[in-house]
C-alpha positions as CSV (number, residue, x, y, z in Angstrom):
1,M,148.7,69.0,103.5
2,K,146.4,70.9,101.2
3,S,144.2,73.7,102.4
4,E,140.7,73.5,101.9
5,F,140.9,76.7,99.7
6,S,143.5,74.7,97.6
7,T,141.4,71.6,97.2
8,K,138.4,73.7,96.2
9,C,140.5,75.8,93.5
10,D,142.1,72.5,92.3
11,E,138.5,71.2,91.5
12,K,136.7,74.3,90.0
13,L,138.8,77.6,89.0
14,T,135.8,79.7,88.4
15,A,132.3,79.4,89.3
16,S,129.6,79.3,86.8
17,T,127.0,81.7,86.2
18,Q,124.5,79.4,87.3
19,T,126.3,78.4,90.8
20,V,126.6,82.2,91.2
21,V,122.9,82.5,90.9
22,R,122.0,79.7,93.0
23,E,124.2,81.5,95.7
24,I,122.5,84.8,95.4
25,A,119.1,83.3,95.5
26,N,120.1,81.3,98.7
27,L,121.3,83.9,100.2
28,S,118.6,86.3,99.6
29,K,116.6,83.8,101.9
30,E,118.2,84.9,104.5
31,T,117.3,88.8,104.1
32,K,114.0,90.3,103.8
33,V,114.2,90.4,100.2
34,V,113.5,86.7,98.6
35,L,114.6,86.2,95.2
36,N,114.1,83.0,93.2
37,Q,116.9,82.3,90.7
38,N,115.2,83.3,87.6
39,Q,114.9,86.7,89.5
40,V,118.5,86.9,90.2
41,R,119.5,85.8,86.7
42,Q,117.4,88.7,85.4
43,V,119.1,91.2,87.7
44,L,122.5,89.7,86.5
45,N,121.5,89.9,82.8
46,L,120.5,93.4,83.0
47,L,123.7,94.7,85.0
48,P,125.9,94.7,81.6
49,T,123.2,96.8,79.9
50,A,122.8,98.9,83.0
51,L,126.2,100.0,82.9
52,K,126.4,100.4,79.4
53,N,123.4,102.9,79.4
54,L,125.1,105.0,81.9
55,I,128.0,105.2,79.6
56,I,125.7,106.6,76.8
57,E,124.2,108.9,79.3
58,G,127.7,110.3,79.8
59,Y,128.9,108.8,82.9
60,R,132.2,107.8,83.0
61,G,132.0,105.4,85.9
62,A,129.9,103.4,88.2
63,N,130.6,102.4,92.0
64,I,128.7,99.4,93.5
65,S,130.1,100.5,96.8
66,T,130.0,96.7,98.2
67,F,131.3,95.0,95.1
68,M,133.3,97.0,92.6
69,T,134.0,100.4,90.6
70,M,133.9,100.6,87.2
71,I,135.9,103.4,85.2
72,V,135.3,104.4,81.5
73,T,138.4,106.0,80.0
74,E,139.2,107.3,76.5
75,E,141.7,105.2,74.6
76,A,143.5,106.5,71.5
77,Q,144.0,104.5,68.4
78,R,147.0,102.4,68.9
79,E,148.9,100.1,66.6
80,F,150.0,97.1,68.1
81,R,152.1,93.9,66.5
82,N,150.7,90.6,66.0
83,P,153.5,88.5,68.1
84,K,152.6,85.3,66.0
85,N,153.4,86.9,62.3
86,G,154.7,90.4,63.1
87,E,151.8,92.3,61.2
88,P,150.3,95.4,62.3
89,V,147.1,95.1,64.3
90,I,145.2,98.4,64.9
91,R,143.0,99.1,68.1
92,K,140.4,101.6,67.2
93,A,140.2,104.8,69.6
94,G,136.9,104.3,71.9
95,L,135.8,104.0,75.4
96,L,137.6,101.3,77.7
97,P,135.7,100.1,80.8
98,R,138.0,99.1,83.5
99,F,137.2,97.3,86.8
100,R,138.2,97.2,90.2
101,V,137.1,95.1,93.2
102,S,135.9,97.4,96.2
103,K,138.0,97.7,98.9
104,P,135.3,96.4,101.6
105,W,134.9,93.2,99.7
106,R,138.8,92.8,99.0
107,K,139.1,93.0,102.8
108,G,136.4,90.6,103.6
109,I,138.0,88.1,101.1
110,M,141.3,88.4,102.6
111,E,140.1,88.1,106.1
112,T,137.8,85.0,105.7
113,V,139.6,83.1,103.1
114,A,143.3,82.0,104.5
115,I,145.5,80.9,100.9
116,D,147.8,78.3,101.7
117,S,150.7,79.1,99.2
118,G,152.5,76.2,99.5
119,A,155.7,75.5,97.3
120,E,153.4,73.1,94.9
121,N,151.5,76.3,94.2
122,Q,154.6,78.8,93.6
123,S,156.3,76.0,91.7
124,A,153.2,75.8,89.3
125,I,153.1,79.6,88.8
126,I,156.7,79.5,88.0
127,A,156.4,77.1,85.5
128,V,153.7,78.9,83.8
129,A,155.3,81.9,83.7
130,T,158.7,80.6,82.6
131,K,156.6,78.6,79.8
132,N,154.8,82.0,78.6
133,M,157.9,84.0,78.6
134,E,159.7,81.5,76.4
135,K,156.7,81.6,74.2
136,R,157.2,85.4,73.6
137,K,160.7,85.1,73.2
138,E,160.3,82.5,70.6
139,Y,157.5,84.7,68.8
140,K,159.6,87.6,69.3
141,A,162.5,85.8,67.4
142,K,160.2,84.5,64.9
143,A,159.0,88.2,63.8
144,E,162.5,89.4,64.0
145,A,163.7,86.8,61.4
146,K,160.6,87.5,59.2
147,K,161.5,91.4,59.2
148,A,165.2,90.5,58.4
149,A,164.0,88.3,55.5
150,A,161.8,90.7,53.9
151,A,164.6,93.6,54.4
152,E,166.7,91.1,52.7
153,A,164.3,90.5,49.7
154,K,164.3,94.3,48.9
């Protein structure tokens, strides 16, 4: 038997921006600050710009204690290989934001939402992981064959 959480996850894996906006607007009615959906949407639209402006001002992180922490790290230039064709791909040096969910929020989710990790969920996860591993092996084999062919041609 599927839990209520599993059933909801099967129907919709992620909530749209509109769904989040509506939920925040509804929750705001329960507090002293009442926000309509347009106001909530404006706040959410301003959040990325506000975080970007803080980075420009020299901050290397932001902490919204009830929600998340953002840390900006400086990343050096790196070279990767495209797994499909083996061609080099260069990622430029720059700042890279990393996000972590806050501990109180994570604990709250764990306490209020019981996840039924039944056999059907585990088998689906294993099937996806196996398929991804097979694809990686396939790409790697193709890239190595292409390298070997190029080396023989020289």
